[in-house]
C-alpha positions in Angstrom: 112.4 155.8 162.4 114.8 153.8 164.6 116.3 150.6 163.1 116.8 149.0 166.6 114.9 145.9 167.5 112.5 146.0 170.5 110.4 143.6 172.5 107.5 146.0 172.2 107.5 145.9 168.4 108.1 142.2 168.4 105.0 141.7 170.5 102.8 143.6 168.2 102.0 140.7 165.8 100.7 138.6 168.7 98.5 141.4 169.9 97.2 141.9 166.3 96.5 138.1 166.0 94.4 138.1 169.2 92.5 141.2 168.1 91.9 139.7 164.7 90.9 136.2 165.7 89.7 136.5 169.3 86.3 134.9 168.6 87.4 131.5 167.2 90.4 131.5 169.5 88.2 132.0 172.6 85.6 129.5 171.3 88.1 126.6 171.2 89.4 127.4 174.6 85.9 127.5 176.0 85.3 124.0 174.4 88.5 122.8 176.2 87.3 124.1 179.5 83.9 122.6 179.0 85.6 119.2 178.2 87.4 119.3 181.6 84.1 120.0 183.4 82.2 117.3 181.6 85.0 114.8 182.0 84.9 115.2 185.8 81.1 114.7 185.9 80.4 112.1 183.2 81.8 108.5 183.2 81.0 108.1 179.5 83.3 111.0 178.6 86.1 109.6 180.7 85.7 106.3 178.9 85.7 108.1 175.5 88.9 109.9 176.5 90.4 106.5 177.5 89.6 105.0 174.1 91.1 108.0 172.3 94.3 107.6 174.4 94.5 103.9 173.6 94.1 104.7 169.9 96.8 107.4 170.2 99.2 104.9 171.8 98.5 102.2 169.2 98.6 104.6 166.3 102.0 106.0 167.1 103.5 108.5 164.7 100.9 108.1 162.0 98.2 109.0 164.5 100.1 112.0 165.8 100.5 113.2 162.2 96.7 112.9 161.5 95.8 114.5 164.9 98.2 117.4 164.2 96.5 118.0 160.8 93.1 118.0 162.5 94.3 120.5 165.2 95.9 122.9 162.7 93.7 122.6 159.6 90.2 121.4 160.6 89.2 122.5 164.1 90.3 126.1 163.6 88.2 126.4 160.4 85.2 124.9 162.3 85.7 127.5 165.0 85.9 130.2 162.4 82.8 129.0 160.7 80.9 128.9 164.0 82.0 132.5 164.9 81.4 133.9 161.4 85.1 134.3 160.7 85.8 131.7 158.1 85.1 133.6 154.9 84.2 132.0 151.6 85.4 128.4 151.0 87.4 129.2 147.8 90.2 127.2 146.2 92.7 129.6 147.9 91.1 129.0 151.3 91.3 125.2 150.7 95.0 125.4 149.7 95.8 127.6 152.8 93.9 125.3 155.2 95.6 122.2 153.7 99.0 123.8 154.1 98.2 124.7 157.7 97.1 121.1 158.3 100.5 119.9 156.9 102.4 122.2 159.1 100.6 121.1 162.2 100.8 117.5 161.2 104.6 117.8 161.4 104.3 119.7 164.6 102.1 117.0 166.0 104.8 114.4 165.3 107.4 116.6 166.9 105.2 117.1 170.0 104.4 113.4 170.3 108.0 112.4 170.2 108.9 115.2 172.7 106.2 114.2 175.1 107.4 110.7 175.1 110.9 112.0 175.7 109.7 114.1 178.6 107.9 111.1 180.2 111.0 109.0 179.8 113.2 111.6 181.4 111.0 113.0 184.2 108.2 110.4 184.6 104.4 110.9 184.4 104.0 112.5 187.8 101.8 115.5 188.3 103.6 116.9 191.3 104.6 120.6 191.3 108.3 120.0 190.7 107.7 117.6 187.8 105.3 120.1 186.2 107.8 123.0 186.5 110.7 121.0 185.0 108.6 119.7 182.1 107.2 123.1 181.3 110.7 124.7 181.6 112.3 122.2 179.2 109.5 122.6 176.8 109.4 126.4 176.7 113.1 127.0 177.0 114.5 124.4 174.7 111.9 122.5 172.6 109.8 125.5 171.6 112.5 128.1 170.6 114.9 125.6 169.1 112.7 123.2 167.3 108.9 123.7 167.3 108.4 127.3 166.5 111.4 127.6 164.1 110.3 124.6 162.0 106.7 125.9 161.7 107.9 129.4 160.8 110.4 128.1 158.2 107.6 126.0 156.6 105.6 129.2 156.0 108.7 130.9 154.7 109.3 128.0 152.4 105.7 128.4 151.1 106.3 132.2 150.6 109.3 131.6 148.4 107.4 129.2 146.2 108.8 126.0 147.8 112.2 126.8 146.4 114.9 125.6 148.8 117.5 127.7 147.0 115.8 130.9 148.2 115.7 129.8 151.9 119.3 130.9 152.8 118.2 134.2 154.5 115.9 132.2 156.7 118.8 130.8 158.6 120.2 134.0 160.0 119.9 135.8 163.3 117.9 138.6 161.7 115.3 136.2 160.5 115.1 134.7 163.9 114.5 138.1 165.5 112.1 139.3 162.8 110.0 136.2 162.2 110.5 133.6 165.0 110.7 135.8 168.1 107.3 137.5 167.3 105.8 134.0 167.3 107.7 132.9 170.5 106.4 135.7 172.6 102.7 134.9 172.4 103.6 131.2 172.4 105.1 131.6 175.8 102.2 133.6 177.0 99.7 131.0 175.8 101.5 127.7 176.4 103.1 128.1 179.8 99.8 128.2 181.7 98.3 125.7 179.2 101.1 123.2 179.6 100.8 123.3 183.4 97.1 122.5 182.9 97.9 119.7 180.5 100.6 118.1 182.6 98.3 118.3 185.7 95.3 116.6 184.0 94.6 112.9 184.2 96.6 111.0 181.6 93.6 110.0 179.5 92.4 113.6 179.2 95.7 115.2 178.4 95.7 114.4 174.7 92.3 115.7 173.8 92.7 118.8 175.9 96.1 119.5 174.3 94.6 118.9 170.8 92.1 121.7 171.4 94.8 123.9 172.9 96.9 123.3 169.7 94.0 124.2 167.5 93.4 127.5 169.4 97.1 128.4 169.2 97.3 127.6 165.5 94.8 130.3 164.8 97.1 132.9 166.3 100.3 131.4 165.0 99.3 131.2 161.3 98.3 134.9 161.4 101.7 135.8 163.0 103.7 133.6 160.6 102.1 135.2 157.6 102.3 138.7 159.2 98.6 139.2 159.2 98.3 138.4 155.5 101.7 139.7 154.4 104.7 137.3 153.8 106.7 136.6 157.0 109.9 136.9 155.1 109.0 140.5 154.1 109.3 141.7 157.6 112.2 143.9 158.5 113.8 144.3 161.9 111.0 145.8 164.0 111.3 149.5 164.7 109.4 152.2 166.6 108.7 155.7 165.5 
């Protein structure tokens, strides 16, 4: 066994996540695509999206927190139930789903603030140059520095029994390679095309579409962050035979 790190090995958790949860993951994405089609053809849906967008603006950070919790803790479980992948609703399942909701509630606040920052910096245009700049800043700075690390660290905090004194090893380069990069790789693969879609959609449709996209992504991310059921912090530097 070689102890060297490799991109191939780091990509394996993302591949395993898709193989394990492709059905609910795909179901949510199909729902998002259907929303876009129905939005274009149905005035009532466009009005509904406008109302949701107004509530979002009026609700501010609290609304972003609640919406994030729904994206990470509610919609994924509905999709799993509809595709026969949810399992038994035990106390352990409820605790895990609740924690997932908390993680994505915090992510939702982060994303809301970042989207506001993006609009302030680059405007709300949907031209090609603006889309490329927003996507690049998101994927090259926000995601690897703030979004993914925070979410992975929260799952590591859970793994160590919510004991901050045991979190020291999580703030090292090895942990970043072992636990954060394996989440970044599928994140980039999923979110780069999704963000281009989000930023190119009408303003009143962006939020609902992004919420569904976040729900689909959360299914993969939770699997990766927990190493397919094993503690993320128990990973070693990936190696190949």
